[in-house]
N, C-alpha and C positions, 0 to 999 in steps of 0.2 A: 548585470544579471540578464540572462537570456531566457525567455519563456517560449517553449516550443509546444504547439498544439499537436495532439495525437489524432488517430482515426476515431476515437471515442469522444464525443462532444463533452467539453468541460474538463477532461482529464489532461493534465499539463505536465510536461517534463520541464524542470527548472535547472538551468545550468548557471551556477553562480560564477562571478568573476573572482578568480583566485589571485591573490597577491603573494608571490613567493620571493624570498631572499635567503641569505645565508643562515638566518635564524630559523627558517621554516616557512609557514604560510599563514595567511589570514583570509577569511571570507565571511560575508554576511549570509547566514543560513535562513534568516527571516527578516523582512523589513515590511511592516504593515503598509506603509505608503506605496512602495513599489508593487506589492502584491495587489493592492486595491486598484491601482492604475491598470492592471491586467485582469481585472474582474474577480479576483479572489478577495471576497469581502467577509469571509468567516471570522468569527471571534474565537480564536483558539484558547481553550480553557484548561487543558490538561496535557502534560507531556508524559510520554511513556518510553521506556527503554528496555530492551531485552538482550540477553547474552545467550547465544546458541552455538552448539558444536556443528560441525559439517554434517550435511544431509538432514538437518531438521526441517520439516515442513510445518508451517503454522498457517492455518486458514482453511477455507475461505470464510472470513468473518465479516459480520456487519451488525449493526444495531437497528431495531425497528424504531420508527417514529413513535413518540416525540423525542427519542434519544438518539436519533440517527446522527452519525458523525461524518464530517469531512475530515480528511487527514492530510498531513504534510509529512512525508516519510523520507528517511535518508539513512545511509550507513556511516557509522563513525569509525568502525574497524572491521576489516574483512570484506565480504562480498555476499550479495544475495541476488537471486532471481526474484524480482518483485512482480506479482501477478494480480490483475484486477479483472472482474467480470461485471459488465453493465447489467444491473438488475432493475433498471427503470422500465416498467412494463410498456410505456408509451414511446420509448426511445427507438429510433430506427436501428440502433445497434444493440438492442436487448439480446442478452445471451452471448454477446461477442466478448472476447478476451483481449487483453493487452499485457505484454510482459516486457521487462527491461532489466538489465543488470545494473544494480546500484553498488558501487564499490567505494572503498576509502580512497582509491586513486582517481576515480573519475568525478567524484564530488557531486554527481547528479542527485537530484531530488525529484520526487513525484508528488504532485498535488492530486488528491483523489476526492472528488466532490461526493456529497450525499447521493446515495443510490447505486453504489458500487460495493460488491463483496471484494475483500482484500486478503491476500496471503503472500507468503514468501518462503523460499527455500534457501537455506544457507549453503554457500559454495565453499566456505573456508571455516576451519575451527575458530572458536572464540570470536565469532562475529557479533558486533554490537550494533543493534538496529534501534533507531530513534524515530518517534513519531509524535507530532502535535495533533491534538484532537479538538474538534469544535464543540464537542458535547462531552459531559462527564460519562464515565463508564456506568452502565446500569445492567446488572446481571439479568434482570427479568426481561430485558430487551435484546439480549445477545442472541445471535443465530449463526448457524454454520451450514454452508453448502459443502458437500463432499469434495474434498481436495482432488480426488482422481475420478470425478464424475465422467463417465464415458461420452456423454453428450458434449461436454466442454472440451475434452481431448487436449488437456494442457500438458505440455512437455516441461516438467519441473527440473529437468537436468540433474536429477539425483538418482542414485541407485540405493535401494533399501532405505527409504525415508524413515526417519524417527518421528513419530506422531504422538500427540496426546490422545487420550480416550475420546475427548470431545471431537477432535478432528477426524478420528476413525469412524465416527458415527454421524457425520453430517448428512444433510438431506440430499437426495438426488435432485438434480436440476429439473427433471421432468415432473417431479412431484412438488416442486417449490412454487408457492404462491407469493408473488412479490408484494410487499407493502408500499412500494414506491410507484 
């Protein structure tokens, strides 16, 4: 397993070792010991999975402390553009974004520490997206930054995105007060 640092401190791309043969493939998508060696010490307590059609945008989501979540995300089927925003107010990269394509073919995963807003856009129909969370979901702690905030200027790589009402009414980044 290869752990790759990004330009945002703590945000890591994980490239698993894939073992392929005539039967198919096998890989470890999570190994607590290997992750701990690379500084990922979160105790993941909840697994989530979503199915989305092409051009769905979900995000930019996070939970306030004490229910803030670190996440380990990957695509099981299809493809997404995965996007994060650093919302740690004392971080030198506060307000900076990072995006990466996660696909069923590249097997890449993204480790997102506490203090980041997260979202993704589906690039193919019937995309299955999975994520491990370090804290349980808490409705009263959830929050959303507007997916198309002009300050963040994120290229989601989709035309006519399909959005939930929650995502259509996220906060503007300029009005956002970070709890991190």
